[in-house]
Structures are given as structure tokens and as C-alpha cells.
C-alpha positions as CSV (number, residue, x, y, z in Angstrom):
1,M,-2.6,-83.9,-5.5
2,T,0.3,-86.3,-4.2
3,G,4.1,-84.5,-4.4
4,Q,4.8,-86.3,-7.4
5,G,1.7,-84.9,-9.4
6,L,2.6,-81.6,-8.0
7,W,6.4,-81.8,-9.4
8,Q,4.6,-83.1,-12.7
9,M,2.2,-80.1,-12.8
10,L,5.4,-77.5,-12.2
11,R,7.6,-79.2,-14.6
12,H,5.1,-78.6,-17.5
13,E,4.2,-75.3,-16.4
14,L,7.4,-74.0,-16.3
15,G,9.5,-76.0,-18.9
16,G,6.6,-75.2,-21.5
17,G,8.1,-71.6,-22.4
18,F,5.5,-69.1,-23.9
19,S,2.8,-70.7,-26.3
20,A,4.3,-68.5,-29.3
21,T,7.3,-68.1,-28.7
22,P,9.8,-71.2,-27.4
23,L,11.8,-70.4,-24.3
24,P,15.2,-70.3,-25.5
25,V,13.9,-67.9,-28.2
26,A,12.5,-65.8,-25.3
27,A,15.7,-65.3,-23.4
28,L,17.3,-64.2,-26.5
29,R,15.2,-61.5,-27.1
30,L,14.6,-60.8,-23.1
31,C,18.4,-60.7,-23.0
32,A,18.9,-58.8,-26.8
33,A,16.7,-56.4,-24.7
34,L,18.5,-55.9,-21.7
35,V,21.4,-55.0,-24.0
36,L,20.3,-52.5,-25.9
37,G,18.6,-51.0,-22.9
38,G,21.5,-51.4,-21.2
39,A,23.8,-49.5,-24.4
40,L,21.6,-46.4,-23.8
41,G,21.5,-46.3,-20.4
42,I,25.5,-46.5,-19.8
43,E,25.4,-43.4,-21.7
44,R,22.7,-42.0,-19.6
45,Q,24.8,-42.8,-16.1
46,V,28.1,-41.9,-17.7
47,R,26.4,-38.7,-17.9
48,H,25.0,-38.6,-14.2
49,K,21.4,-38.1,-15.5
50,A,18.5,-39.3,-13.4
51,A,17.7,-42.1,-15.5
52,G,20.3,-44.3,-16.2
53,L,21.0,-47.9,-16.3
54,R,18.5,-49.9,-14.3
55,T,15.9,-47.9,-15.7
56,H,16.7,-48.1,-19.1
57,M,17.5,-51.9,-18.9
58,L,13.9,-52.1,-17.2
59,I,12.3,-49.9,-19.7
60,A,13.7,-52.3,-22.6
61,I,13.4,-55.5,-20.3
62,A,9.7,-54.6,-20.0
63,A,9.1,-53.7,-23.4
64,C,9.8,-57.1,-24.6
65,L,8.3,-59.0,-22.4
66,F,4.6,-57.0,-23.2
67,T,5.3,-58.3,-26.9
68,L,5.9,-61.7,-25.8
69,I,3.0,-61.8,-24.1
70,A,1.2,-60.3,-26.9
71,L,2.4,-63.0,-29.0
72,D,1.3,-65.2,-26.5
73,L,-2.1,-64.0,-26.0
74,M,-2.5,-64.1,-29.9
75,A,-1.6,-67.8,-30.0
76,L,-4.2,-68.8,-27.5
77,P,-6.5,-71.3,-29.0
78,G,-10.4,-70.3,-28.7
79,D,-12.7,-68.1,-30.1
80,T,-10.5,-65.4,-32.2
81,A,-13.5,-63.5,-33.0
82,T,-13.1,-61.8,-29.4
83,L,-9.4,-62.0,-29.2
84,R,-8.2,-58.8,-30.7
85,T,-5.2,-59.0,-32.2
86,D,-4.1,-55.3,-33.1
87,P,-0.5,-54.9,-32.9
88,L,-0.6,-51.3,-33.0
89,R,-2.5,-51.5,-29.6
90,L,0.2,-53.1,-28.0
91,I,3.1,-50.4,-29.4
92,A,0.8,-47.7,-28.1
93,A,0.8,-49.0,-24.6
94,V,4.3,-49.9,-24.3
95,T,4.7,-45.9,-26.0
96,S,2.0,-44.6,-23.6
97,G,3.8,-46.2,-20.5
98,V,7.2,-45.1,-21.4
99,A,6.0,-41.5,-22.0
100,F,4.7,-41.2,-18.3
101,L,8.1,-42.6,-16.8
102,A,10.3,-39.8,-19.2
103,A,8.1,-37.4,-18.3
104,G,8.8,-37.4,-14.6
105,T,12.8,-37.2,-16.0
106,I,11.8,-33.6,-17.6
107,I,12.4,-30.2,-15.3
108,F,11.3,-27.2,-16.1
109,Q,13.8,-24.4,-14.4
110,G,13.0,-21.0,-15.6
111,D,13.1,-20.7,-19.6
112,R,15.3,-24.1,-19.5
113,V,14.1,-27.6,-19.7
114,H,16.2,-30.1,-18.3
115,G,15.9,-34.1,-19.3
116,L,14.3,-34.4,-22.2
117,T,17.2,-36.2,-24.2
118,T,17.2,-38.7,-21.3
119,G,13.1,-38.8,-21.7
120,A,14.0,-39.4,-25.6
121,S,16.7,-42.2,-24.6
122,M,14.2,-43.9,-21.9
123,W,11.7,-44.0,-25.3
124,M,14.1,-45.5,-27.2
125,A,14.4,-48.5,-24.9
126,G,11.2,-49.3,-24.6
127,A,11.1,-49.3,-28.7
128,A,14.2,-51.3,-28.7
129,G,12.5,-53.3,-26.3
130,L,9.5,-53.6,-28.8
131,A,11.5,-54.6,-31.5
132,C,13.2,-57.5,-29.6
133,G,10.1,-58.3,-28.4
134,I,8.8,-59.5,-32.2
135,G,12.3,-60.9,-32.7
136,N,13.7,-58.3,-34.9
137,I,16.9,-57.7,-32.5
138,P,18.8,-56.6,-35.6
139,M,16.4,-53.3,-36.5
140,G,16.8,-52.6,-32.4
141,A,20.2,-52.8,-32.7
142,L,20.6,-51.0,-35.7
143,A,18.4,-47.9,-33.9
144,T,20.1,-48.5,-30.8
145,A,23.3,-47.9,-32.5
146,L,22.2,-44.6,-34.1
147,A,20.5,-43.1,-31.0
148,L,24.0,-43.8,-29.5
149,V,25.8,-42.1,-32.2
150,V,23.3,-39.4,-32.0
151,L,24.0,-38.7,-28.3
152,E,27.6,-38.7,-28.8
153,A,28.1,-36.7,-31.9
154,V,25.5,-34.0,-30.9
155,R,27.0,-33.7,-27.3
156,R,30.4,-33.2,-29.1
157,L,29.4,-30.5,-31.0
158,E,27.4,-28.6,-28.3
159,H,30.8,-28.6,-26.4
160,R,32.7,-27.3,-29.2
161,G,30.0,-24.3,-29.8
């Protein structure tokens, strides 16, 4: 293969984006997931929790990417009888993966449990990423905003009591 042929192949490969989602749309969805995961992560980072900004951002981006990959696989031409297109499998897989990570933040000390809220916020970041991945950024944003309200409102109530 000549240098020119290699360059054309790379341009074609990298310029096409995903089969199901144009590259600018995929970029928007991934960036939205990054922002929503970041919003949750900042809240945890400010509270000096084990999983903070980077962790939440990565979880949301990964969940979004898995969704984009699934959409891409479903759009591939070929024998659709052998291609499983069950979107619930994707949700279950992302949920299980995030739950595994979140479990690592939970610590038992005697009769006290620490890290449950951080684990739940990681789970929320995964859900926001899934919402962004399917193109429902407003749903992910609304759920993230509600989660941030819950985190702040309940923290204030706990400190009053």
C-alpha cells in the first residue's frame, strides 16, 4: 500500500464517525455526558469523597460510549436475525459495571456505612451517560440537576439536625 493509499484509508476510517451516529452528534453526546458526570463529580470532590470529579466524568463518558457503540452495532448491515438488539442488555451491563465500581467506595466501620451516597452518585453518572448516549440529553440533565438538589438539600437538613 502506498503512502497516499494509507492516508486515504485513514481519512475514510477516521472521518466517517459512527455508522448510526454522525461524528458531531457523537461528540456532542460524549461532551454532554462529560459535563453531567462532572457536575456530580464536583459535588463529591468538594465534599472530599473517595470518588470525585475524574471518576464521575469517566463513568458518564464510558456509559455514553457504550451506548453509542451499541447503536453503531445495531446499525451494521447484515443478518439482523443473529444480531441482538436488546437495549435492556446495554443498560444492565453498564449498571453492573458501575455497581462494581461503586461497591469499592462503600466502607463498613462497625455499625456505620460510609460511601453509599458516593456509590449512588456514580450510578447516577452512569445513568446520565446512558441518557446522553441515546440522545436524550435533556433527560440526563434533568436527572443530574435533581440529583444535585437531593445531595445539597439533604446535606443541609442533616447538618441542621
